[in-house]
DRENPA-11131 format. One record per residue (C-alpha): x, y, z. Coordinates in steps of 0.5 Angstrom, whole numbers, plus 2048, in hexadecimal, padded with zeros to 3 digits. Example, Ala and Ser with C-alpha at 12.3 -4.5 7.8 and 13.67 -1.06 7.14 Angstrom:
2
8197F7810
81B7FE80E
***
This chain:
292
93986E92C
938874932
940876930
93E876929
93887A92A
93C87F92E
94287F92A
93D881924
93A886928
94188992A
944889923
93D88D921
93E892926
945893924
94389491D
93D89991E
94289D923
94689F91D
9458A691A
9438A6913
9488AB910
9468AD909
94C8B1905
94B8B48FE
9518B18FB
9568AC8FC
95C8AF8FF
9588B2904
9558AB905
95C8A8906
95E8AD90B
9588AD90F
9598A5910
9608A6912
95D8AB918
9578A7919
9598A0919
95489B91C
9508A091E
94D8A3917
94A8A0911
94D8A490C
9498A5905
94B8A98FF
9468AC8FB
94A8AE8F5
94D8A98F0
9548AB8EE
9538A98E7
94F8AF8E6
94F8B68E6
94F8B88ED
94B8BF8EB
9468BB8E8
9448B48EC
93E8B18EA
9398B28F0
9368AB8F0
9308A98F4
9358A48F8
9388AA8FA
9338AC8FE
9328A6903
93A8A7905
9388AF906
9328AD90A
9368A890F
93C8AC90F
93F8AF916
9448B3913
9458B690C
94C8B990A
94C8BD904
9528BF8FF
94E8C68FF
9518CC8FB
94B8CB8F6
94D8C48F4
9478C18F6
9428C68F3
9408C38ED
93D8BD8F0
93D8BD8F8
9388C28FA
9328BF8F7
9348B88FB
9358BB901
92E8BF901
92A8B88FF
92E8B4904
92B8B9909
9308B790F
9318BC914
9378BA917
93B8BB910
9388C190E
93D8C790C
93F8CA913
93C8C4917
9418C091C
9418BB917
9448BF911
94C8C090F
94E8C490A
9558C3909
9568C9904
9568CD90B
95C8CA90D
9608CA907
9648D1905
9618D28FE
9648D48F8
9628D78F1
95D8DB8F5
95A8E08EF
9598E78F0
9528E78ED
94D8E18EB
94A8E28E4
9488DC8DF
94D8E08DA
9528DD8DE
9508D68DD
94D8D18E3
9528D58E8
9518D38EF
9508D98F4
9548D68FA
95A8D48F6
95C8CE8F3
9598C88F6
95D8C38F4
9628C38FA
9628BC8FB
9678BB8F6
96D8BE8FB
96F8B8900
9718BE905
9698BF906
9688B8908
96A8BA90F
9658C090F
95F8BB90D
9618B7913
9618BC918
95B8BF916
9588B8916
95A8B691D
9578BC91F
9508BB91C
9508B491E
9528B5926
94C8BA926
9478B5923
94A8B0927
94D8B292D
94D8AB931
9538A992B
9578B092B
95D8AD92E
95D8A7928
95C8AC923
9628B0926
9668AA926
9648A891F
9668B091D
96D8AF920
96E8A891D
96C8AB917
9708B1917
9778AE919
9768A9913
9738AF90E
9798B3910
97E8AE90F
97B8AD908
97B8B3906
9838B4908
9848AF903
9808B28FE
9828B98FF
9898B68FD
9878B28F7
9848B98F4
98A8BD8F5
98C8B98EE
9858BC8EB
9868C38EC
9888C58E5
9828C18E2
97E8C68DD
9778C48DC
9708C58D9
9698C38DC
9628C18D9
95F8C58DF
9628C88E5
9628C18EA
9698C18EC
96B8C98ED
96C8C78F5
9708C18F3
9748C58EE
9748CB8F3
9778C78F9
97D8C48F4
97E8CA8F0
97C8C78E9
97A8CC8E5
9748CC8E0
9748D08DA
96D8CF8D8
9668CB8D8
9638C78D2
95C8CA8D4
95D8D18D2
9588D38D9
9568CE8DE
9518CA8DC
9518CC8D5
9538C78CF
9598C98CB
9598CC8C5
95D8CC8BF
9608D38C0
9618D18C7
9648CB8C6
9698CE8C0
96B8D38C5
96D8CE8CA
9718CA8C5
9758D18C4
9768D28CB
9798CB8CC
97D8CB8C7
9808D28C9
9818D08D0
9838C88CF
97D8C68D3
97D8BE8D2
9788BB8D7
9708BC8D6
96C8BA8DD
9668B78DA
9618B58E0
95D8AE8DF
9568B18DD
9578B78D8
9588B58D0
95F8B38CF
95E8B48C7
9618BB8C8
9678BA8CC
9698B58C8
9698B98C2
96D8BE8C6
9728B98C8
9738B78C0
9748BE8BE
9798C08C4
97D8B98C5
97A8B98CC
9778B38D0
9708B38D3
9708B18DB
96A8AE8DD
9698B18E5
9648AE8EA
9608B48ED
95E8B08F3
95F8AA8F6
95D8A48F3
95E8A78EC
9638A38E7
96389D8EC
9658A18F2
96389D8F9
9668A18FE
9688A88FF
9708A68FE
96E8A38F8
96A8A98F6
9708AE8F7
9758AA8F4
9718A98EE
9718B08ED
9788B18EF
97A8AC8EA
9768AE8E4
9788B58E4
9808B48E6
9818AE8E1
***
């Protein structure tokens, strides 16, 4: 009986010793788990089924934020529509903006599509640039390095383990990228249009040209006039692939596809969307569905 009690106490201590790490989105969560290993308990706040700009700020998220030792956000303005009120109500000093337990990943990733001016006339533009950098698999290693450094700051006792996890994951991911990039060489002549500019980082990485967006402006629903103009652009340039995300309406993409003999490719924007369970599955689905 004493042995059982001692074992129970030991296991309980090990569980409580874990760092509570909250991430706003699933891809960040998967990378954090790779680097943190058994020393962290990762909770993802936003579901990959929904628009990442407008996650529903449910009360259940408050309890998760109140327990967090570290909060990792995508940044670039992506969480502005839902996270700030949750952070205020959670009242957790450890994860406030600027605190040791707060990590804004957009400060580490080179942002693209940075606007020269910001106005409502240009739609829902992000002042810091396009925040959807996680669609580029090369940015995963940038995320991993930033997370390893932050975990070591919060939990210096396990710094050596975090660095080992980072080294192991870097080796694994670089091998994956070598094969991935080689396969993508066959896809560089692809011509696409998007619904929303979710995949600009991926398209730029692999030199795939986008001829426009179904949205006339970011966050603005497509109009008939814009849709007809986009159809004409696609016909003139031989664009046969429409990149449709999982959360916008699909009727417009289908209409355009019918008029242009194009196909609609449903592309996941975050790990977990379209059934992806691992980082590799997530990025493989992006490549396979664009390059089909």
